C-alpha positions as CSV (number, residue, x, y, z in Angstrom):
1,X,0.0,0.0,0.0
2,X,1.2,3.5,-0.8
3,X,2.3,5.5,2.3
4,X,1.6,9.2,3.1
5,X,3.5,11.0,5.8
6,X,1.7,13.8,7.7
7,X,3.5,15.9,10.2
8,X,1.5,17.7,12.8
9,X,-1.2,15.1,12.2
10,X,-3.2,16.1,15.2
11,X,-3.5,19.7,14.2
12,X,-6.1,21.5,12.1
13,X,-4.7,21.0,8.7
14,X,-2.8,17.8,9.6
15,X,-5.9,16.0,10.8
16,X,-7.8,17.0,7.7
17,X,-5.0,15.7,5.6
18,X,-5.0,12.4,7.4
19,X,-8.7,11.9,6.7
20,X,-8.2,12.8,3.0
21,X,-5.2,10.4,2.6
22,X,-6.9,7.6,4.5
23,X,-10.1,7.9,2.5
24,X,-8.0,7.9,-0.7
25,X,-6.5,4.5,0.3
26,X,-3.1,5.5,1.7
27,X,-1.4,3.9,4.7
28,X,-1.0,7.1,6.7
29,X,1.9,7.7,9.1
30,X,1.4,10.7,11.4
31,X,4.3,12.5,13.2
32,X,2.8,14.3,16.2
33,X,4.2,15.1,19.6
34,X,1.5,17.5,21.0
35,X,3.8,20.5,21.2
36,X,0.6,22.6,20.8
37,X,-0.2,21.9,24.4
38,X,3.2,23.3,25.4
39,X,2.7,26.4,23.2
40,X,-0.9,27.3,24.2
41,X,-1.9,25.2,27.2
42,X,-3.6,21.9,27.8
43,X,-6.9,22.8,26.2
44,X,-5.1,23.1,22.9
45,X,-3.7,19.6,23.1
46,X,-4.0,17.4,20.0
47,X,-4.1,14.1,21.9
48,X,-7.9,13.6,21.6
49,X,-7.8,14.4,17.9
50,X,-5.1,11.8,17.4
51,X,-7.0,9.2,19.3
52,X,-10.1,9.9,17.3
53,X,-8.2,9.6,14.0
54,X,-6.8,6.2,15.1
55,X,-10.3,4.9,15.9
56,X,-11.8,6.3,12.7
57,X,-9.1,5.1,10.3
58,X,-7.5,1.6,10.5
59,X,-4.8,2.7,8.1
60,X,-3.6,5.6,10.2
61,X,-0.7,5.2,12.6
62,X,0.5,8.0,14.9
63,X,4.2,8.2,15.9
64,X,5.2,10.4,18.8
65,X,8.1,12.1,17.1
66,X,9.6,15.6,17.2
67,X,10.6,16.8,13.7
68,X,13.7,18.4,15.3
69,X,15.0,14.8,15.7
70,X,16.8,14.3,12.4
71,X,17.8,10.7,13.2
72,X,14.3,9.8,14.2
73,X,12.8,11.4,11.1
74,X,15.3,9.6,8.9
75,X,14.4,6.2,10.5
76,X,10.7,6.7,9.7
77,X,11.5,7.5,6.1
78,X,14.0,4.7,5.8
79,X,11.5,2.2,7.2
80,X,8.9,3.0,4.5
81,X,11.4,4.1,1.8
82,X,9.9,3.9,-1.7
83,X,6.4,3.2,-0.5
84,X,6.1,6.9,0.5
85,X,4.3,8.8,-2.3
86,X,3.2,11.9,-0.3
87,X,4.7,14.0,2.5
88,X,2.3,16.7,3.9
89,X,4.2,18.9,6.3
90,X,2.0,20.9,8.6
91,X,3.9,20.7,11.9
92,X,5.0,24.1,13.2
93,X,5.4,26.6,16.0
94,X,2.6,28.9,14.6
95,X,2.6,32.0,16.8
96,X,4.2,35.5,16.4
97,X,4.3,36.1,20.1
98,X,5.5,32.7,21.1
99,X,8.4,32.9,18.7
100,X,9.6,36.1,20.3
101,X,9.6,34.4,23.7
102,X,11.8,31.5,22.5
103,X,13.4,32.2,19.1
104,X,15.7,29.2,19.1
105,X,12.9,26.7,19.7
106,X,10.8,28.4,17.0
107,X,13.5,28.3,14.4
108,X,14.6,24.8,15.3
109,X,11.0,23.5,14.7
110,X,10.0,25.6,11.7
111,X,13.3,25.8,9.8
112,X,15.5,22.9,11.0
113,X,12.5,20.5,11.3
114,X,11.5,21.3,7.7
115,X,15.1,20.7,6.6
116,X,15.2,17.3,8.3
117,X,12.0,16.3,6.5
118,X,13.3,17.5,3.1
119,X,16.6,15.7,3.5
120,X,14.9,12.4,4.6
121,X,12.6,12.7,1.6
122,X,15.5,13.3,-0.8
123,X,17.5,10.4,0.6
124,X,14.7,7.8,0.6
125,X,11.8,8.8,-1.7
126,X,12.8,11.7,-3.9
127,X,9.9,11.3,-6.2
128,X,7.3,11.8,-3.4
129,X,5.3,15.0,-3.6
130,X,6.3,17.3,-0.7
131,X,3.5,19.7,0.4
132,X,4.4,22.4,2.8
133,X,2.0,24.5,4.8
134,X,3.8,27.8,4.7
135,X,2.3,31.2,5.7
136,X,1.7,34.7,4.3
137,X,4.0,35.9,7.2
138,X,6.9,35.2,4.9
139,X,6.1,38.6,3.3
140,X,6.7,40.3,6.6
141,X,4.8,43.5,7.2
142,X,5.2,44.6,3.6
143,X,1.4,44.7,3.2
144,X,1.3,47.5,5.8
145,X,2.8,49.8,3.2
146,X,-0.3,49.5,1.0
147,X,-2.4,52.6,0.5
148,X,-5.3,51.5,2.6
149,X,-8.5,53.5,3.1
150,X,-10.3,53.4,6.4
151,X,-14.0,52.9,6.5
152,X,-16.3,52.5,9.5
153,X,-15.6,48.8,10.0
154,X,-12.4,48.0,8.0
155,X,-9.3,49.0,6.1
156,X,-9.5,48.4,2.4
157,X,-7.5,48.8,-0.8
158,X,-8.7,51.2,-3.5
159,X,-10.6,49.3,-6.2
160,X,-8.0,50.2,-8.9
161,X,-5.0,48.9,-7.0
162,X,-3.0,46.0,-8.5
163,X,-3.7,43.9,-5.4
164,X,-7.3,44.8,-4.8
165,X,-8.3,41.3,-5.9
166,X,-5.7,39.9,-3.4
167,X,-2.0,39.8,-2.9
168,X,-0.1,37.5,-5.3
169,X,3.3,35.9,-5.0
170,X,5.1,38.8,-6.7
171,X,5.1,40.7,-3.4
172,X,8.7,41.1,-2.3
173,X,9.9,39.4,0.9
174,X,12.9,41.7,1.7
175,X,13.4,45.0,3.6
176,X,10.6,44.7,6.0
177,X,9.8,43.3,9.5
178,X,8.7,39.7,9.5
179,X,8.5,38.7,13.2
180,X,10.7,35.9,14.2
181,X,8.0,33.4,13.3
182,X,7.9,34.9,9.8
183,X,11.7,34.5,9.5
184,X,11.7,30.8,10.5
185,X,8.8,30.0,8.2
186,X,10.5,32.0,5.3
187,X,13.6,29.9,5.8
188,X,11.6,26.7,5.6
189,X,9.6,28.0,2.6
190,X,12.9,28.8,0.7
191,X,14.3,25.4,1.6
192,X,11.3,23.6,0.2
193,X,11.6,25.6,-3.0
194,X,15.3,24.9,-3.3
195,X,15.0,21.2,-2.8
196,X,12.5,21.3,-5.7
197,X,14.7,23.3,-8.0
198,X,18.1,21.9,-7.0
199,X,17.1,18.2,-6.7
200,X,14.1,18.2,-9.1
201,X,11.7,17.1,-6.4
202,X,8.0,17.8,-6.7
203,X,7.5,20.4,-3.9
204,X,4.9,23.1,-3.2
205,X,4.6,25.9,-0.6
206,X,1.1,27.0,0.2
207,X,1.4,30.4,1.8
208,X,-1.7,30.5,3.9
209,X,-3.7,33.3,5.3
210,X,-6.0,32.4,8.3
211,X,-6.7,28.7,8.1
212,X,-9.6,27.6,10.2
213,X,-12.4,25.1,10.8
214,X,-14.6,23.4,13.4
215,X,-11.7,21.3,14.9
216,X,-9.4,24.3,15.3
217,X,-8.2,24.6,18.9
218,X,-8.2,28.4,18.8
219,X,-6.0,30.1,21.3
220,X,-5.3,33.8,22.1
221,X,-1.9,33.6,20.3
222,X,-3.1,31.6,17.3
223,X,-6.3,30.8,15.4
224,X,-8.2,34.0,16.0
225,X,-11.5,33.0,14.4
226,X,-12.1,29.9,16.4
227,X,-10.9,31.6,19.6
228,X,-13.2,34.5,18.9
229,X,-16.2,32.2,18.6
230,X,-15.1,30.4,21.8
231,X,-14.8,33.7,23.7
232,X,-18.3,34.8,22.5
233,X,-19.8,31.5,23.7
234,X,-18.1,31.3,27.0
235,X,-18.2,35.1,27.8
236,X,-14.4,35.2,28.1
237,X,-12.9,38.7,27.4
238,X,-11.2,39.1,24.1
239,X,-8.4,41.5,23.3
240,X,-7.8,43.2,19.9
241,X,-4.3,44.3,19.2
242,X,-4.0,47.5,17.2
243,X,-5.5,49.1,14.1
244,X,-8.8,49.9,15.9
245,X,-10.0,46.5,15.1
246,X,-10.2,47.3,11.4
247,X,-7.4,44.9,10.3
248,X,-8.6,42.5,7.6
249,X,-7.9,38.8,7.2
250,X,-9.1,36.3,4.7
251,X,-10.2,32.9,6.2
252,X,-10.2,29.6,4.5
253,X,-11.8,26.3,5.7
254,X,-9.3,23.5,6.4
255,X,-11.3,21.2,4.0
256,X,-10.7,23.7,1.2
257,X,-7.0,23.8,2.0
258,X,-6.7,20.1,1.8
259,X,-8.7,20.0,-1.4
260,X,-6.0,22.3,-2.8
261,X,-3.3,19.9,-1.6
262,X,-5.2,17.1,-3.4
263,X,-5.3,19.0,-6.6
264,X,-1.5,19.5,-6.5
265,X,-1.0,15.8,-5.7
266,X,-2.9,14.8,-8.8
267,X,-0.6,17.0,-11.0
268,X,2.5,17.9,-9.0
269,X,5.0,20.5,-10.1
270,X,8.6,21.4,-9.3
271,X,9.1,24.1,-6.7
272,X,5.6,25.5,-6.9
273,X,4.5,28.4,-4.7
274,X,1.0,29.7,-4.1
275,X,-0.9,32.1,-1.8
276,X,-3.9,30.3,-0.4
277,X,-6.7,31.7,1.7
278,X,-10.3,32.9,1.6
279,X,-9.5,35.6,-1.0
280,X,-12.2,38.0,-2.0
281,X,-14.9,35.4,-1.3
282,X,-14.1,34.9,2.4
283,X,-12.6,37.8,4.4
284,X,-13.4,39.9,7.4
285,X,-12.1,42.6,9.7
286,X,-11.9,42.1,13.4
287,X,-14.9,44.4,14.0
288,X,-16.9,42.6,11.3
289,X,-16.0,39.2,12.7
290,X,-17.2,40.3,16.2
291,X,-20.5,41.4,14.8
292,X,-20.9,38.1,12.9
293,X,-20.1,36.1,16.0
294,X,-22.5,38.0,18.2
295,X,-25.3,37.5,15.7
296,X,-24.6,33.8,15.2
297,X,-24.1,33.1,19.0
298,X,-26.8,35.5,20.1
299,X,-24.6,37.0,22.8
300,X,-22.4,40.1,23.1
301,X,-18.6,39.7,23.2
302,X,-16.7,41.5,25.9
303,X,-13.7,42.9,24.1
304,X,-11.0,45.5,24.6
305,X,-8.6,47.3,22.3
306,X,-4.8,47.3,22.9
307,X,-3.5,50.1,20.7
308,X,-0.2,48.4,20.2
309,X,-0.3,45.9,17.3
310,X,1.8,42.8,17.3
311,X,5.2,43.0,15.7
312,X,5.0,42.2,12.0
313,X,1.2,41.9,12.1
314,X,-0.7,42.7,8.9
315,X,-3.1,45.6,8.7
316,X,-4.7,44.0,5.6
317,X,-4.3,40.6,4.0
318,X,-6.4,39.0,1.2
319,X,-4.9,36.3,-0.9
320,X,-5.0,36.3,-4.6
321,X,-6.1,32.8,-5.7
322,X,-5.8,33.3,-9.4
323,X,-2.3,31.7,-9.7
324,X,-3.5,28.5,-8.1
325,X,-6.9,28.5,-10.0
326,X,-5.0,28.9,-13.2
327,X,-2.9,25.8,-12.6
328,X,-5.7,23.8,-11.0
329,X,-9.0,25.0,-12.4
330,X,-11.1,22.3,-10.8
331,X,-10.5,23.8,-7.3
332,X,-12.5,26.6,-5.7
333,X,-13.7,27.7,-2.2
334,X,-16.8,25.9,-0.8
335,X,-17.5,28.0,2.3
336,X,-18.0,31.7,3.0
337,X,-16.9,33.5,6.2
338,X,-20.4,33.3,7.7
339,X,-20.6,29.6,6.9
340,X,-17.3,29.0,8.6
341,X,-18.2,30.8,11.8
342,X,-21.5,29.0,11.9
343,X,-19.9,25.6,11.5
344,X,-17.3,26.4,14.2
345,X,-20.1,27.5,16.6
346,X,-22.5,24.6,15.9
347,X,-19.7,22.0,16.2
348,X,-18.4,23.2,19.5
349,X,-21.1,25.1,21.5
350,X,-22.3,22.1,23.5
351,X,-18.8,21.0,24.5
352,X,-17.7,24.5,25.4
353,X,-20.7,25.1,27.5
354,X,-20.8,21.7,29.2
355,X,-17.1,21.7,30.1
356,X,-17.1,25.3,31.1
357,X,-14.1,26.0,28.8
358,X,-12.8,29.5,29.6
């Protein structure tokens, strides 16, 4: 049976990728060590997700392995060798703020961990497709130089601007502030591209905006939409950082992200790079997201504004999806921002209220 490797298999995108590969007939090996609980606390643990995946899918096998362990990673790849057809790499330290607290751990996971996986793939299964969940933070705060116009609820680009339909991959990465998280992910992103170009391996970087879904364990430092819904349900205070709450994010459902992975796997390319997100079809400002959550939940959110934005944080981000749609015309978004918020709420409200999650 063909083997698919998924790193971060208990996380939002990783777990969705496991389900896709298992349903597609792969023997799936997950690499997961529940670092998310260390990053964001026990309620963000991925243990239960991993257990559920093992029950639901007989062909899924989870290994407790840290991707910083180069020898351990190599042993897994050597064990399965040429049976490996797909590597989906979603494991990461995903937070701006956490990275600033411990830059060495952040870089070791995001950059060195990615290098370990690339090298193991090159040594043992160089024809396998390597899918990397990158981030729009590789562009640093370059989007903050855009000539944004302020309205009552959001910041917005003028309709005639070249990136009004969304930012494409022609945006430069240099001479801007990235946050240390952005730096570690940019290093990984470039390494994935280089292994594609230099060694002729089929690799792709998906530079995601806000990726979300009902199984997202949203935390204050990462996963704002799920955390926003949780705070509205549980009446926990929510803090907005900077820009008067008018900063704009596009949001894409995890299922649509993995559907994009699937399209690439059907027709892989060498060193491909795409921006992926909700685009013009699914985006929202903080103020608009709060209003939507309050309407869907039927309860007001207690929120405050901290005038100091996070380092390297974007004032406005909407992904241009045309590059990916051009190469893979069968793919498109399936959910709007309102549908995503509603699904997050309906899938979690009983658990949040019954367990008293705060």
